[in-house]
C-alpha positions as CSV (number, residue, x, y, z in Angstrom):
1,M,75.9,145.3,71.5
2,G,79.5,146.6,71.5
3,G,78.7,148.8,74.4
4,A,77.4,145.9,76.4
5,I,80.6,143.9,75.8
6,L,82.7,146.8,76.8
7,W,80.7,147.1,80.0
8,L,81.3,143.4,80.8
9,V,85.0,143.5,80.3
10,P,85.8,145.3,83.6
11,A,83.3,143.0,85.5
12,V,85.0,139.9,84.1
13,L,88.5,141.3,85.0
14,T,87.3,142.2,88.5
15,L,86.0,138.7,89.0
16,A,89.2,137.1,87.7
17,L,91.2,139.1,90.2
18,L,88.7,138.5,93.0
19,V,88.8,134.7,93.0
20,P,92.5,134.3,93.7
21,L,92.3,137.1,96.3
22,I,89.5,135.1,98.1
23,E,91.7,132.0,98.0
24,L,94.6,134.0,99.3
25,V,92.6,135.3,102.2
26,K,91.3,131.8,103.0
27,S,94.9,130.5,103.0
28,A,96.0,133.3,105.3
29,R,93.3,132.4,107.8
30,R,94.3,128.7,107.9
31,K,96.7,127.7,110.6
32,S,100.1,126.7,109.5
33,L,101.2,123.0,109.5
34,V,104.7,121.6,108.9
35,V,104.4,118.1,107.3
36,I,107.7,116.1,107.5
37,E,108.9,113.0,105.8
38,P,111.4,112.2,108.6
39,M,113.5,109.9,106.4
40,G,116.2,112.0,104.7
41,T,115.3,115.2,106.7
42,L,114.8,114.7,110.4
43,I,116.7,111.4,110.2
44,K,120.0,112.4,108.8
45,D,121.8,109.1,109.2
46,W,121.5,105.5,110.5
47,H,123.4,103.4,112.9
48,I,123.3,99.6,112.7
49,A,122.0,98.4,116.1
50,R,122.3,94.7,115.2
51,F,121.5,92.0,112.7
52,E,119.0,89.2,113.4
53,P,120.3,86.6,113.1
54,N,123.8,88.0,113.6
55,T,125.4,86.0,110.8
56,E,128.1,86.7,108.3
57,A,125.7,85.6,105.5
58,V,123.2,88.4,106.2
59,K,126.0,91.0,106.4
60,K,127.6,89.8,103.1
61,L,124.2,89.9,101.4
62,L,123.6,93.6,102.3
63,K,127.2,94.5,101.5
64,A,127.0,92.9,98.1
65,L,123.7,94.5,97.3
66,A,125.1,98.0,98.1
67,G,128.0,97.2,95.7
68,V,125.7,97.1,92.6
69,N,124.7,100.3,90.8
70,L,121.9,101.6,93.0
71,S,121.1,104.7,91.1
72,S,117.4,105.5,91.6
73,G,118.1,107.8,94.5
74,S,115.3,106.3,96.6
75,L,115.1,106.6,100.3
76,L,115.6,102.9,100.8
77,E,118.7,102.8,98.6
78,S,120.3,105.6,100.7
79,V,119.6,103.5,103.8
80,I,121.2,100.4,102.2
81,A,124.3,102.3,101.1
82,N,124.7,104.0,104.6
83,S,124.2,100.7,106.5
84,A,126.6,98.7,104.3
85,S,129.3,101.3,104.8
86,Q,129.4,100.3,108.5
87,I,129.9,96.6,107.8
88,R,133.3,95.0,108.1
89,L,133.4,91.5,106.7
90,K,135.7,88.6,107.5
91,S,135.9,87.7,103.8
92,K,135.3,89.5,100.5
93,A,131.7,90.3,99.5
94,T,130.1,88.4,96.6
95,K,130.0,90.4,93.4
96,L,126.5,91.0,92.0
97,T,125.3,92.3,88.7
98,L,122.0,94.2,88.8
99,L,119.6,93.1,86.1
100,R,116.6,95.1,87.1
101,Y,114.8,96.5,90.1
102,E,111.4,97.8,91.0
103,A,109.7,99.5,93.9
104,I,107.3,97.0,95.5
105,G,106.2,99.1,98.5
106,P,106.5,102.6,99.9
107,L,109.9,101.7,101.4
108,A,110.5,98.3,99.8
109,E,112.3,97.3,96.6
110,Q,113.1,94.2,94.6
111,F,116.5,93.7,93.1
112,V,117.0,90.9,90.5
113,V,120.7,90.2,90.3
114,E,123.1,87.8,88.6
115,I,125.5,85.8,90.7
116,G,127.8,83.9,88.4
117,S,125.5,81.9,86.2
118,A,122.6,82.1,88.7
119,T,119.8,84.7,88.9
120,Q,118.5,85.7,92.3
121,S,115.7,88.0,93.5
122,I,116.5,90.0,96.7
123,I,113.7,92.0,98.4
124,V,114.4,94.6,101.1
125,G,112.1,96.7,103.2
126,P,109.8,96.6,106.3
127,L,108.2,93.1,106.5
128,S,104.7,94.6,106.6
129,Q,105.4,95.9,103.0
130,L,106.8,92.5,101.8
131,T,104.3,89.9,103.1
132,D,102.7,89.1,99.7
133,R,106.1,88.1,98.4
134,V,107.3,86.0,101.3
135,D,106.6,82.3,102.1
136,D,108.5,81.3,105.2
137,E,107.6,79.7,108.5
138,K,109.6,82.5,110.3
139,V,107.2,85.2,109.2
140,D,105.5,85.5,112.6
141,Q,108.8,85.6,114.4
142,F,110.2,88.3,112.1
143,H,107.0,90.3,112.4
144,H,107.2,90.2,116.2
145,L,110.8,91.3,116.2
146,S,110.0,94.1,113.8
147,L,107.2,95.4,116.1
148,L,109.5,95.0,119.2
149,A,112.2,97.0,117.4
150,A,109.7,99.8,116.5
151,E,108.7,100.0,120.2
152,H,112.3,100.7,121.0
153,G,112.7,103.3,118.3
154,L,114.4,101.1,115.7
155,L,113.6,100.6,112.1
156,A,113.6,96.9,111.1
157,L,114.4,96.1,107.5
158,T,113.9,92.6,106.2
159,I,116.0,90.9,103.6
160,A,114.6,87.9,101.7
161,T,115.8,86.0,98.7
162,A,114.5,83.7,96.0
163,S,116.0,81.9,92.9
164,V,114.7,83.1,89.6
165,H,114.5,80.5,86.8
166,N,114.7,81.1,83.1
167,G,114.4,84.9,83.4
168,S,110.9,84.6,84.9
169,K,109.3,88.0,85.8
170,S,106.4,86.4,87.6
171,L,105.8,86.9,91.3
172,V,108.1,84.5,93.2
173,K,107.9,83.7,96.9
174,H,111.0,84.6,98.9
175,R,112.8,83.0,101.9
176,L,113.6,85.2,104.9
177,E,117.3,85.7,105.4
178,G,117.4,88.3,108.2
179,L,116.6,91.6,109.8
180,I,118.7,94.8,110.0
181,L,117.8,96.8,113.0
182,L,118.6,100.5,112.5
183,E,118.8,103.3,115.0
184,P,118.0,106.7,113.5
185,I,120.4,109.6,114.0
186,L,118.4,112.8,114.2
187,D,118.8,116.4,113.2
188,R,116.4,118.2,115.5
189,T,117.1,121.6,113.8
190,V,114.7,120.5,111.1
191,L,111.8,120.8,113.6
192,P,110.1,124.2,113.7
193,A,110.2,126.1,117.0
194,D,106.5,127.1,117.3
195,E,104.5,125.4,114.5
196,P,102.5,122.1,114.7
197,V,104.2,119.1,113.0
198,R,102.8,116.0,111.4
199,F,104.6,113.0,109.8
200,L,103.7,111.7,106.4
201,T,106.2,108.9,105.6
202,V,107.0,105.8,103.7
203,A,108.3,104.3,106.9
204,P,106.1,101.8,108.9
205,L,103.5,103.4,111.2
206,Q,104.8,101.8,114.4
207,F,108.3,103.1,113.9
208,A,107.2,106.6,112.8
209,L,104.6,106.9,115.6
210,Q,107.2,105.9,118.2
211,L,109.6,108.6,116.8
212,Y,106.9,111.2,117.0
213,Q,106.0,110.3,120.6
214,E,109.7,110.7,121.6
215,L,109.9,114.1,120.0
216,F,106.5,115.4,121.1
217,S,105.8,113.7,124.4
218,A,102.8,115.7,125.6
219,G,99.6,113.8,125.3
220,S,98.6,110.8,123.2
221,H,99.0,110.8,119.4
222,F,96.9,109.2,116.8
223,G,98.5,107.5,113.8
224,L,97.1,105.9,110.7
225,N,98.4,103.3,108.3
226,A,98.0,104.7,104.8
227,G,96.6,101.3,103.6
228,E,93.5,101.9,105.8
229,L,92.5,104.9,103.6
230,T,91.4,102.4,100.9
231,T,89.2,100.4,103.2
232,L,87.5,103.2,105.2
233,A,84.4,104.9,103.9
234,P,85.3,108.4,102.6
235,R,83.8,110.4,105.5
236,Y,85.5,108.1,108.1
237,A,88.8,108.3,106.2
238,E,88.6,112.2,106.2
239,A,87.7,112.2,109.9
240,D,90.7,110.0,110.7
241,L,93.0,112.1,108.5
242,E,91.9,115.3,110.3
243,K,93.1,114.0,113.7
244,A,96.1,111.8,112.6
245,V,99.5,113.3,113.4
246,V,101.4,110.4,111.7
247,I,100.6,108.6,108.5
248,G,102.8,105.6,107.9
249,S,103.6,103.3,104.9
250,A,102.3,106.0,102.6
251,D,102.9,105.4,98.8
252,L,102.9,108.3,96.4
253,Q,99.1,108.1,95.8
254,A,98.4,108.1,99.5
255,R,100.8,111.0,100.1
256,H,99.0,113.0,97.4
257,R,95.6,112.3,99.0
258,V,96.7,113.1,102.5
259,L,98.3,116.4,101.5
260,Q,95.2,117.4,99.6
261,S,93.1,116.6,102.7
262,W,95.4,118.5,105.1
263,H,95.7,121.4,102.8
264,G,91.9,121.9,103.1
265,H,92.4,122.6,106.8
266,F,95.9,124.0,107.1
267,A,98.5,126.1,105.2
268,C,100.9,123.2,104.7
269,Q,104.6,123.1,104.2
270,Y,106.0,119.7,103.2
271,Q,109.6,118.9,104.1
272,T,110.9,115.9,102.1
273,T,113.9,114.7,100.2
274,N,112.1,111.8,98.5
275,P,112.6,112.3,94.7
276,E,109.1,110.9,94.1
277,D,107.6,113.9,95.9
278,Q,108.6,116.6,93.5
279,D,105.2,116.8,91.9
280,L,103.1,116.7,95.0
281,P,100.6,119.6,95.6
282,V,102.3,121.1,98.6
283,K,106.0,122.2,98.7
């Protein structure tokens, strides 16, 4: 009996070494793929193209929001801080006290603030990620402007507000205040010289796809809104993921799924500065 166990030990050790070796060989045979979250990497900065409507009230709201303690380090908050630094007001910005905040979309956040004795909810993000919290007759107009901005390479961020009564934490409907149209300032040195690139991003699909087409102009490019992954049958979702070069509005769960899928076909390298991405399966 002891002899049989001694005989099995080398076989078990050989198998234990062989399995990772096989995986290593498989990985070496896969083509490389550079996956980029453009926000915070390829897009190094933002320039305010314009406000819609171009009113002092919208500018003051953004400036005031940037003045509170935004400390989560999220991609959206870095955009807010950068944009607000470019604003020059005719009068002093209102002072806000941040009570709480939460992420309500891949690139959307809600800030509950105190203004004097009143409590207000401010939501910021792409309109497509805010629609369930907005009740305003201007929704269609803002949606059209957001799509038009994306076609011209601009990111449209919506600001909407609502009064919060008696400290309520329930879902409240917000009134649209305005759009901030932002032009990305690019650092093209991030792009690899001779490796294929795909975008996996919290930004809206239309904006990200337009950016991809500007950088990689040859041929047509297929993009996918991450929300569609939950509505497609698994085999159709995998087929779309295999051919998609841009995945937009991707939350953490979607990014995890996409990277797992792409990692089955490619040796992936993921370039991101999003603090949420530190535990994703591909670095």
